[in-house]
C-alpha positions in Angstrom: -10.7 53.5 59.6 -8.6 50.9 57.5 -4.8 51.2 58.4 -3.9 52.1 55.1 -7.1 54.9 55.0 -5.4 56.3 57.7 -2.0 56.3 56.5 -3.1 58.4 53.4 -4.8 60.5 55.4 -1.7 61.6 57.7 0.4 61.6 54.7 -1.3 64.6 53.6 0.2 67.0 56.3 3.4 64.4 57.4 6.1 62.9 56.0 5.6 58.5 56.6 9.2 57.9 55.1 7.5 56.0 51.8 5.0 55.9 49.6 1.9 56.5 51.1 -0.4 53.9 48.5 1.8 51.1 49.6 2.1 51.7 53.4 0.4 48.7 54.4 1.3 45.9 51.6 4.8 46.7 52.6 4.6 47.0 56.2 2.8 43.3 55.6 5.6 42.3 54.0 8.4 42.5 56.6 6.1 40.5 58.7 5.7 38.1 56.4 9.5 38.1 55.5 10.4 37.7 59.1 7.9 34.9 59.0 9.6 33.2 56.5 12.9 33.1 58.1 11.5 31.8 61.3 9.8 34.7 63.5 8.2 33.1 66.8 5.4 35.6 68.8 8.5 35.2 71.8 11.3 36.4 69.5 13.0 39.6 70.3 13.2 41.8 67.8 15.4 44.8 66.7 14.2 47.8 64.4 16.4 49.7 62.6 15.2 52.6 60.9 11.7 51.8 62.7 10.1 55.1 61.0 6.5 55.9 62.0 6.1 52.3 62.4 5.0 50.8 58.7 6.3 47.2 59.6 6.5 47.8 63.9 2.4 47.7 63.5 2.9 44.6 62.5 5.4 43.5 64.5 4.4 44.6 67.8 0.5 43.0 66.9 2.3 39.7 66.1 5.0 39.7 69.2 4.2 39.0 72.6 4.7 41.8 75.1 8.1 43.1 75.6 9.6 41.5 72.5 9.9 44.6 69.8 12.7 46.9 70.0 12.4 50.3 67.4 15.5 52.6 66.9 14.0 55.9 64.9 16.3 59.3 65.4 13.6 60.8 63.4 11.7 61.6 67.1 8.7 63.1 65.2 8.3 60.7 62.8 8.9 57.8 65.3 6.1 60.1 67.7 3.3 60.0 64.6 3.6 56.3 64.8 3.5 55.6 68.2 0.6 57.8 68.8 -1.6 57.5 65.3 -0.5 53.9 64.4 -0.4 51.9 67.1 -2.7 54.0 69.9 -2.2 54.2 73.1 -4.0 51.0 74.2 -1.5 48.7 71.9 1.4 50.6 73.4 0.0 49.6 77.4 -0.7 46.1 76.2 2.7 44.9 74.1 4.6 47.5 75.8 7.0 47.9 73.1 10.7 50.0 73.1 12.1 52.8 71.5 15.5 55.0 71.0 16.1 57.7 69.2 20.0 57.5 68.8 21.2 58.1 65.3 24.3 55.4 65.8 21.6 52.5 65.5 23.2 51.5 69.3 20.9 49.2 70.9 22.7 48.6 74.3 20.8 50.7 75.8 17.8 47.8 75.8 20.4 45.5 77.7 19.1 42.6 75.9 19.9 39.9 73.3 17.6 40.0 70.0 17.1 36.9 67.9 16.2 39.5 64.6 17.6 42.5 63.2 15.2 44.3 60.8 16.8 47.4 58.4 13.6 48.0 55.3 15.0 50.7 53.4 17.8 51.6 55.7 20.2 50.6 53.5 19.5 51.9 50.9 20.8 55.6 52.3 23.0 54.3 54.8 26.5 55.3 53.9 29.3 52.1 53.8 30.4 53.1 57.4 26.9 52.7 59.0 26.4 49.8 57.0 29.8 48.7 58.8 28.4 49.6 62.0 25.6 47.9 61.8 26.5 44.4 61.0 29.3 44.9 64.0 25.6 45.7 66.4 24.5 42.7 65.0 27.6 40.6 66.2 27.3 42.5 69.4 23.3 42.4 69.9 22.1 39.2 68.4 21.8 36.0 70.0 24.3 33.1 68.8 21.8 31.9 65.7 20.4 35.4 65.2 19.2 36.6 61.5 19.3 40.3 60.1 17.5 40.9 57.5 17.5 44.0 55.1 17.3 45.4 52.1 19.4 47.5 49.7 19.6 48.4 46.4 22.1 46.8 44.2 24.7 48.4 42.6 26.5 47.7 39.4 30.5 46.7 40.6 32.4 49.1 42.0 29.6 51.3 42.3 28.9 53.0 45.9 31.0 56.0 47.5 33.2 56.0 50.4 31.2 59.3 52.0 30.1 59.2 55.6 27.2 60.8 55.2 23.6 59.1 55.1 21.6 59.9 51.6 18.0 60.9 51.8 15.9 62.4 54.1 16.3 62.0 57.9 16.3 63.9 61.4 18.8 66.0 59.7 18.0 66.6 56.3 15.0 67.3 54.4 17.0 66.6 50.9 15.5 63.1 48.9 17.8 60.5 47.9 19.0 56.8 48.2 22.0 55.0 47.9 23.1 51.9 46.0 25.9 49.1 47.0 27.2 46.4 45.3 26.4 42.8 46.7 30.1 42.0 46.5 31.3 44.6 48.8 28.5 43.2 51.2 29.1 39.5 50.8 33.4 40.5 51.6 32.1 42.3 54.8 29.7 39.1 55.7 32.6 36.7 55.5 35.2 39.0 57.3 33.0 38.8 59.8 32.4 35.1 59.7 28.6 35.3 58.7 26.9 33.8 56.3 24.7 35.7 53.5 21.7 34.9 51.3 19.6 37.2 48.9 15.6 36.2 49.9 13.8 36.1 46.9 10.6 38.4 46.7 8.4 38.7 43.4 7.9 43.0 42.8 10.3 44.2 45.3 12.5 46.9 43.7 14.8 46.2 46.8 16.4 43.0 47.3 15.9 41.7 50.9 19.5 39.6 52.0 19.6 37.6 55.4 22.4 37.7 57.1 22.8 35.1 60.1 24.7 33.7 62.6 25.4 30.2 63.3 22.7 27.8 61.8 20.3 31.2 61.7 19.7 31.0 57.7 18.0 27.1 58.0 14.7 28.0 58.5 14.5 30.7 55.1 16.3 28.1 53.0 13.4 25.4 54.3 10.9 27.7 53.4 12.1 28.3 49.9 12.5 24.8 49.3 9.1 24.1 50.1 8.0 26.8 47.7 9.7 25.4 45.2 8.0 22.0 45.9 4.3 23.3 46.1 4.8 25.3 42.9 6.1 21.9 41.4 2.4 20.7 41.8 0.7 23.0 39.5 2.6 22.9 36.0 2.5 25.9 34.2 2.2 28.1 37.3 4.7 30.0 38.6 7.5 28.6 36.5 9.3 32.5 37.0 9.3 32.6 40.5 10.1 28.9 41.0 13.1 28.9 38.8 14.2 32.4 40.3 14.4 30.5 43.5 16.2 27.2 42.1 18.8 29.7 41.4 19.0 31.2 44.3 19.2 27.4 46.1 21.9 26.7 43.5 23.7 29.4 44.1 23.8 29.1 48.3 24.9 25.6 47.7 28.0 26.7 45.7 28.5 29.8 48.1 28.5 27.8 51.1 31.0 25.3 49.7 33.1 28.1 48.3 32.8 29.8 52.1 33.6 26.5 53.6 37.1 25.9 51.6 38.2 29.6 52.6 37.3 29.4 56.1 39.0 25.9 56.8 
């Protein structure tokens, strides 16, 4: 049975952490996003809030053995992902490792990671939890590591200081989401000497962010430049995408100049 049909069947009796009708396409998007940012088969990836492995399915298949690591506090949902989405053969062949701690703490794995990914995690996480994830990134990321995460943009001043997770979790069955102001996230990154860029993904309600140590942000920026150049060859086609990417690159240059002035 194809993955999408299988997921829809599972969703009839199980909570899979998102809309079942787009299970496959949203999982593919996670792999595509990381590939845009320079993912290799030998990269080590930490998937925060990996759920039932919607994205993990694609990452585990792509990565070399022993290179995928997932953290998911909802043990039941994670077990569905391991047994029903991945399956025993892939688990044995690729040897992904998992944890169910609710502190987003990868220390038990004993390795450093090239990529962190948190799809639809900051859309529920508290401010304190986001700060904690950034601190984990600093502590357990390689010198040029990348953190790719999605969030729901809030208006200026929007966002509360409640320390609790909002939405379904291992402790609650109540749905919900949370918004965060981009400026607040940018300040968190600036305080930690991290670079943050907004990635462009058409059709996404959530906004993807690329947070980088060192020179890690370069692969994504190179991809976007090539995207613009390629679209320029097709006059009239993809103008909206082309203009959006150009605005992104222009903002990137302005942000970098601002950061350089204030860090010197």
